[in-house]
ROPAVEX-116083 format. One line per 4 residues: their letters; for each residue x, y, z of N, C-alpha, C. Coordinates in steps of 0.2 Angstrom, whole numbers. Example, Ala and Ser with C-alpha at 12.3 -4.5 7.8 and 13.67 -1.06 7.14 Angstrom:
2
AS> 66/-28/39/62/-22/39/66/-16/39 | 64/-11/35/68/-5/36/64/0/39
***
This chain:
79
MGTL> 102/1/103/97/6/103/91/3/100 | 91/-2/95/85/-5/92/81/-9/97 | 85/-12/101/81/-16/106/78/-12/112 | 81/-7/113/78/-2/118/71/1/116
TEID> 71/3/110/65/6/107/60/1/104 | 63/-5/103/60/-10/99/58/-9/92 | 62/-4/89/61/-2/83/63/-7/78 | 67/-12/80/69/-17/75/64/-22/73
DYLR> 59/-23/78/53/-26/76/49/-23/70 | 48/-16/70/45/-13/65/49/-13/59 | 55/-12/59/60/-12/53/59/-19/50 | 59/-24/54/58/-31/51/52/-32/47
LLYA> 46/-29/50/40/-29/46/40/-25/40 | 43/-19/40/44/-15/35/48/-18/29 | 53/-21/30/57/-24/25/54/-30/23 | 50/-34/27/47/-40/24/42/-38/19
KLGD> 38/-32/20/33/-30/15/36/-27/9 | 42/-23/10/45/-20/4/50/-24/0 | 53/-28/4/58/-32/0/55/-38/-3 | 60/-41/-7/58/-48/-11/62/-53/-7
SYCY> 58/-59/-7/61/-65/-4/64/-70/-10 | 70/-72/-8/73/-77/-13/75/-83/-10 | 75/-89/-13/77/-95/-11/84/-96/-10 | 86/-98/-4/94/-99/-3/97/-104/-7
NCGK> 93/-109/-9/96/-115/-13/97/-113/-20 | 91/-110/-24/92/-109/-31/92/-102/-33 | 90/-98/-28/91/-90/-30/84/-88/-33 | 79/-92/-34/73/-89/-37/69/-85/-32
EIKP> 65/-81/-35/61/-76/-31/55/-81/-28 | 53/-80/-22/48/-83/-19/42/-79/-19 | 37/-82/-22/30/-78/-23/25/-82/-21 | 19/-79/-19/13/-83/-17/10/-87/-22
QTIE> 8/-93/-21/5/-97/-26/-2/-99/-24 | -7/-100/-29/-13/-103/-27/-13/-110/-27 | -18/-113/-24/-18/-121/-23/-18/-124/-30 | -21/-121/-35/-21/-123/-42/-14/-123/-45
QIMT> -10/-118/-44/-3/-118/-46/1/-123/-43 | 0/-125/-36/4/-130/-33/2/-136/-35 | -5/-138/-36/-7/-144/-39/-4/-146/-46 | -4/-141/-50/-2/-141/-57/6/-143/-57
YIQN> 10/-140/-52/17/-141/-52/18/-148/-49 | 14/-151/-44/15/-157/-42/13/-162/-47 | 7/-161/-50/5/-166/-56/10/-167/-61 | 14/-161/-63/18/-161/-69/25/-164/-67
DYLN> 27/-163/-61/34/-165/-59/35/-171/-54 | 29/-173/-51/30/-178/-46/24/-184/-47 | 22/-184/-53/17/-189/-55/19/-196/-53 | 15/-200/-50/16/-207/-48/22/-208/-43
QKIY> 24/-202/-39/29/-203/-34/26/-202/-28 | 29/-204/-22/26/-203/-16/29/-197/-13 | 24/-192/-11/26/-186/-8/22/-184/-2 | 25/-180/2/21/-178/8/20/-171/8
LLQE> 14/-169/9/12/-161/10/11/-160/17 | 15/-156/20/14/-154/27/11/-147/28 | 7/-147/33/5/-140/35/4/-140/43 | 5/-134/46/4/-133/53/-3/-135/55
SGRF> -4/-139/60/-11/-140/62/-14/-134/65 | -11/-130/67/-13/-124/71/-17/-119/66 | -16/-120/59/-19/-116/54/-26/-117/53 | -29/-123/56/-36/-125/55/-39/-122/62
EKKE> -45/-120/61/-48/-117/67/-51/-122/71 | -53/-128/69/-56/-133/73/-52/-140/71 | -52/-144/75/-49/-151/74/-53/-154/68 | -60/-153/68/-64/-157/62/-61/-154/56
DLTD> -59/-148/55/-57/-145/49/-51/-149/46 | -46/-150/51/-40/-154/49/-42/-161/47 | -46/-164/51/-48/-171/49/-52/-172/42 | -56/-167/41/-59/-167/34/-54/-166/29
FVKK> -49/-161/30/-44/-160/25/-40/-166/23 | -38/-170/29/-35/-176/28/-39/-181/24 | -45/-182/26/-49/-187/22/-50/-185/15 | -51/-179/13/-52/-177/6/-46/-177/2
NRNK> -40/-176/5/-34/-175/1/-29/-181/2 | -31/-186/6/-26/-192/7/-27/-197/1 | -24/-195/-5/-24/-200/-10/-18/-198/-15 | -18/-202/-20/-12/-201/-25/-14/-196/-30
VEK> -9/-192/-31/-9/-187/-36/-9/-190/-43 | -14/-190/-47/-14/-192/-54/-16/-187/-59 | -14/-188/-65/-15/-183/-70/-22/-185/-73
***
């Protein structure tokens, strides 16, 4: 019945907004983070280690935005 009325799509959206997300591996709640919070975490836990930060290229409106982002942020994380 859910697929006939496509109500399952609406229920999925509703539960995504009302429910809390938890990590499958550690069980901690997943919360939105600011760039500053992420950088602080990386600087404290991964100092002088090689890491890769990945992002979908489709999230940038123009190709130039992606190029500028890579140029500005392609360096070592140092404290």
